[in-house]
C-alpha positions as CSV (number, residue, x, y, z in Angstrom):
1,X,-92.3,28.4,7.0
2,X,-93.2,24.9,8.3
3,X,-96.7,24.2,9.6
4,X,-96.4,22.4,13.0
5,X,-99.3,20.1,12.3
6,X,-97.8,19.0,9.0
7,X,-94.4,18.5,10.6
8,X,-95.9,16.3,13.2
9,X,-97.8,14.2,10.6
10,X,-94.6,13.9,8.6
11,X,-92.7,12.7,11.7
12,X,-95.4,10.1,12.3
13,X,-95.4,9.0,8.7
14,X,-91.6,8.7,8.7
15,X,-91.7,6.4,11.7
16,X,-94.3,4.2,10.0
17,X,-92.4,4.0,6.8
18,X,-89.2,2.8,8.6
19,X,-87.0,6.0,8.1
20,X,-84.4,6.8,10.6
21,X,-86.0,7.8,13.9
22,X,-83.6,10.7,14.5
23,X,-84.7,12.4,11.3
24,X,-88.4,12.1,12.2
25,X,-87.7,13.5,15.7
26,X,-85.8,16.4,14.2
27,X,-88.7,17.2,11.8
28,X,-91.2,17.1,14.6
29,X,-89.1,19.4,16.8
30,X,-88.8,22.2,14.3
31,X,-90.6,25.3,15.5
32,X,-92.4,27.5,13.1
33,X,-90.0,30.4,13.6
34,X,-86.9,28.3,13.2
35,X,-87.5,27.3,9.6
36,X,-85.6,30.3,8.3
37,X,-82.2,31.0,9.9
38,X,-81.2,33.8,7.5
39,X,-82.2,37.3,8.4
40,X,-84.6,39.0,5.9
41,X,-82.2,41.8,5.2
42,X,-79.5,39.2,4.2
43,X,-82.0,37.6,1.8
44,X,-83.0,41.0,0.3
45,X,-79.3,41.9,-0.1
46,X,-78.6,38.6,-1.8
47,X,-81.6,39.1,-4.2
48,X,-80.5,42.6,-5.0
49,X,-76.9,41.4,-5.7
50,X,-78.2,38.6,-7.9
51,X,-80.3,41.2,-9.8
52,X,-77.4,43.5,-10.2
53,X,-75.1,40.7,-11.4
54,X,-77.8,39.5,-13.8
55,X,-78.3,43.0,-15.2
56,X,-74.5,43.4,-15.7
57,X,-74.3,40.1,-17.5
58,X,-77.3,41.0,-19.6
59,X,-75.8,44.3,-20.5
60,X,-72.4,42.7,-21.4
61,X,-74.1,40.1,-23.7
62,X,-76.3,42.8,-25.3
63,X,-73.2,44.9,-25.9
64,X,-71.6,41.9,-27.6
65,X,-74.7,41.3,-29.8
66,X,-74.7,45.0,-30.8
67,X,-71.0,44.8,-31.6
68,X,-71.6,41.7,-33.9
69,X,-74.6,43.4,-35.4
70,X,-72.5,46.5,-36.1
71,X,-69.9,44.4,-37.9
72,X,-72.8,42.8,-40.0
73,X,-74.1,46.2,-40.8
74,X,-70.7,47.2,-42.1
75,X,-70.6,44.0,-44.2
76,X,-74.1,45.0,-45.6
77,X,-72.8,48.5,-46.4
78,X,-69.8,46.9,-48.3
79,X,-72.2,44.7,-50.3
80,X,-74.4,47.7,-51.1
81,X,-71.2,49.5,-52.2
82,X,-70.4,46.6,-54.5
83,X,-73.9,46.8,-55.9
84,X,-73.3,50.5,-56.7
85,X,-70.0,49.8,-58.3
86,X,-71.5,47.1,-60.4
87,X,-74.3,49.5,-61.5
88,X,-71.8,52.2,-62.2
89,X,-69.7,50.0,-64.4
90,X,-72.5,48.7,-66.7
91,X,-71.9,48.6,-70.4
92,X,-74.0,47.2,-73.2
93,X,-71.9,44.0,-73.6
94,X,-72.7,42.8,-70.1
95,X,-75.9,44.6,-69.2
96,X,-77.9,41.6,-67.9
97,X,-75.0,40.2,-65.9
98,X,-74.3,43.6,-64.4
99,X,-77.9,44.2,-63.4
100,X,-78.4,40.8,-61.9
101,X,-75.2,41.0,-59.9
102,X,-76.1,44.5,-58.6
103,X,-79.6,43.2,-57.6
104,X,-78.0,40.2,-55.9
105,X,-75.6,42.3,-53.9
106,X,-78.5,44.7,-53.0
107,X,-80.7,41.9,-51.8
108,X,-77.9,40.3,-49.9
109,X,-77.1,43.7,-48.2
110,X,-80.8,44.1,-47.3
111,X,-81.0,40.6,-45.8
112,X,-77.8,41.0,-43.9
113,X,-78.9,44.4,-42.5
114,X,-82.3,42.9,-41.5
115,X,-80.6,40.0,-39.7
116,X,-78.2,42.4,-38.0
117,X,-81.2,44.4,-36.7
118,X,-82.6,41.1,-35.3
119,X,-79.3,40.2,-33.7
120,X,-79.1,43.6,-32.0
121,X,-82.5,43.0,-30.6
122,X,-81.5,39.5,-29.5
123,X,-84.1,37.8,-31.8
124,X,-83.3,34.1,-32.0
125,X,-84.3,33.8,-35.7
126,X,-81.4,36.1,-36.7
127,X,-78.6,33.7,-35.7
128,X,-79.1,31.3,-38.7
129,X,-78.9,33.9,-41.4
130,X,-76.0,35.6,-39.7
131,X,-74.1,32.4,-39.4
132,X,-74.8,31.5,-43.1
133,X,-73.6,34.9,-44.3
134,X,-70.4,34.6,-42.3
135,X,-69.7,31.1,-43.6
136,X,-70.2,32.3,-47.1
137,X,-67.9,35.2,-46.4
138,X,-65.2,32.8,-45.1
139,X,-65.5,30.8,-48.3
140,X,-65.1,34.0,-50.4
141,X,-62.1,35.0,-48.3
142,X,-60.5,31.6,-48.8
143,X,-60.8,32.1,-52.6
144,X,-58.6,35.2,-52.4
145,X,-55.8,33.8,-50.3
146,X,-52.3,33.8,-51.7
147,X,-50.5,36.3,-53.8
148,X,-51.3,40.0,-53.9
149,X,-54.9,39.5,-52.8
150,X,-54.1,38.2,-49.3
151,X,-55.2,41.4,-47.8
152,X,-58.7,40.8,-49.1
153,X,-58.6,37.4,-47.3
154,X,-57.8,39.1,-44.0
155,X,-60.3,41.9,-44.6
156,X,-63.1,39.3,-45.2
157,X,-62.1,36.6,-42.7
158,X,-61.4,38.6,-39.6
159,X,-64.8,40.2,-39.2
160,X,-66.5,36.9,-40.1
161,X,-64.6,35.0,-37.4
162,X,-65.3,37.7,-34.8
163,X,-69.0,37.6,-35.6
164,X,-69.1,33.7,-35.4
165,X,-67.2,33.7,-32.1
166,X,-69.8,36.2,-30.6
167,X,-72.8,34.4,-32.0
168,X,-71.7,31.0,-30.8
169,X,-70.6,32.0,-27.3
170,X,-72.5,30.4,-24.5
171,X,-73.8,33.7,-23.1
172,X,-75.1,34.7,-26.5
173,X,-76.8,31.3,-27.0
174,X,-78.5,31.7,-23.6
175,X,-79.6,35.3,-24.5
176,X,-81.0,34.2,-27.8
177,X,-82.6,30.9,-26.9
178,X,-83.0,30.9,-23.1
179,X,-81.6,28.6,-20.4
180,X,-81.1,25.0,-21.3
181,X,-83.4,22.7,-19.3
182,X,-81.6,20.4,-16.7
183,X,-82.7,17.2,-18.4
184,X,-82.5,16.9,-22.1
185,X,-82.2,19.3,-25.0
186,X,-85.4,21.3,-24.4
187,X,-85.2,25.0,-24.0
188,X,-87.0,27.2,-21.5
189,X,-87.6,30.6,-23.3
190,X,-88.1,33.4,-20.9
191,X,-89.4,36.9,-21.9
192,X,-87.4,39.9,-20.8
């Protein structure tokens, strides 16, 4: 709502500063009730629609994050299974190698599961470890390509690529890090 006294002083200031006279006259002629032409019910409806659209977008992004986190949890379970297989196949000739490999896979599985939990909760810290794990998985997949082990390449690469696509999508980036500021690379982190 425009204060008539302020509008009059703006008009006088505009004439002194050399602005167009038509603009100053228009500003002075605005009545307090004419400042808002939209009806209050239209504005309330627009706000409700914006909230519903925002909630639907947030639910869609949260679903994608949970989907990617679920894939990461499956990868963690596979790593844990590899640790179990390694422990089950221990023999005296390779005891130290078997134990350290099993411990590595166990720790990897725990870290991946923890990061998947963070991703499901839209924690920004989880993106880095998830991306690193997927890139490592793509490297391992590449090492299996060709010959009879091509199916392993596909089994490792497809989930990794899906997770990377979800994690790097613009909606996910906004959900994890907030809206980008209009000028520059600074971020505006909002709490939800």
